[in-house]
C-alpha positions in Angstrom: -19.5 -7.8 -3.4 -20.6 -10.3 -0.9 -19.7 -9.7 2.9 -17.8 -12.4 4.5 -17.5 -12.3 8.2 -16.2 -15.1 10.5 -16.2 -15.2 14.2 -14.5 -17.9 16.3 -14.8 -17.7 20.1 -13.2 -20.0 22.7 -14.2 -19.5 26.3 -12.7 -21.6 29.1 -15.1 -21.6 32.0 -14.0 -21.5 35.7 -12.4 -24.7 36.7 -12.9 -25.9 40.3 -9.7 -24.7 41.8 -9.0 -22.0 39.3 -11.3 -18.8 39.3 -9.7 -17.5 35.9 -11.5 -17.5 32.6 -9.6 -17.4 29.3 -11.3 -15.6 26.5 -9.6 -16.1 23.1 -11.4 -14.2 20.3 -10.6 -13.9 16.6 -12.6 -11.8 14.1 -11.7 -12.0 10.4 -13.5 -9.4 8.1 -13.4 -9.5 4.4 -15.4 -6.5 3.4 -14.8 -2.8 2.6 -15.0 -0.5 5.6 -16.6 3.0 4.7 -17.3 5.8 7.3 -18.0 9.5 7.4 -15.5 11.9 8.9 -15.5 15.6 9.2 -12.8 17.8 7.7 -11.3 19.7 10.7 -9.0 22.7 11.0 -5.5 21.7 11.9 -3.3 24.8 12.3 -3.4 26.6 8.9 -4.5 23.5 7.2 -7.5 21.2 7.2 -7.4 17.4 7.8 -9.3 14.4 8.4 -8.9 12.1 11.5 -8.6 8.6 10.4 -10.5 6.2 12.6 -8.4 3.2 14.0 -10.6 0.7 12.3 -9.7 2.2 8.9 -6.0 2.3 9.6 -6.0 -1.3 10.9 -7.9 -2.5 7.8 -5.8 -0.6 5.3 -2.4 -1.6 6.8 -1.0 1.8 6.0 2.5 2.9 7.4 3.4 6.3 8.6 4.1 7.7 5.2 1.4 7.7 2.4 0.8 9.2 -1.0 -2.2 11.5 -1.6 -3.9 12.0 -5.0 -6.6 14.5 -5.6 -9.4 14.0 -8.3 -12.8 15.6 -8.8 -14.7 14.9 -5.7 -12.2 12.6 -3.9 -8.8 12.3 -2.4 -7.1 8.9 -2.6 -4.7 7.9 0.2 -2.4 4.9 -0.5 0.8 3.4 0.8 3.9 5.2 -0.3 5.8 3.5 -2.9 9.6 3.4 -2.6 11.6 4.8 -5.6 12.1 2.2 -8.3 9.7 -0.1 -6.6 8.8 -2.9 -8.9 11.8 -2.4 -11.3 13.4 -5.7 -10.6 10.1 -7.6 -11.7 9.8 -5.3 -14.7 13.4 -6.0 -15.9 13.0 -9.8 -15.2 9.9 -9.8 -17.3 11.7 -7.7 -20.1 14.5 -10.3 -20.1 12.1 -13.2 -20.4 10.5 -11.6 -23.5 14.0 -10.7 -25.0 13.0 -7.0 -24.6 16.2 -6.0 -22.9 18.4 -5.7 -25.9 20.0 -2.5 -27.1 17.8 -0.8 -29.8 20.6 -0.7 -32.3 22.3 -4.0 -31.3 25.9 -3.7 -30.6 26.5 -0.7 -32.8 26.6 2.5 -31.0 25.2 5.4 -33.0 26.8 8.7 -31.8 24.6 11.6 -31.2 25.3 15.3 -31.8 26.1 15.7 -28.2 28.7 12.8 -28.5 30.4 14.4 -31.4 30.4 18.1 -30.3 30.3 18.1 -26.6 31.9 14.9 -25.2 35.5 15.2 -24.0 37.8 12.4 -22.7 
């Protein structure tokens, strides 16, 4: 993966009757940020302090999901319940995949016949 880094810098020097200088700086980075960190003791648990640069780059909110696999722990933004269902149902409708399996005919189950009460 290529590293893309752009830096734009605007500096307004002192003007004769004004001793103030204005510095406007913008840094855009398009690369993966990787750092080493130590696992530290936090109460009875252990944790990792996440550097501000990683948090800024990841745009994570206060709540995250953790997933453990061999040799790694993945941290990702927490998904809301039923997140993405609207798009999935819309795609199903476009494919005609949102019809009842047995059409308009309802096939009663054993539970319907034995347990159901009006």
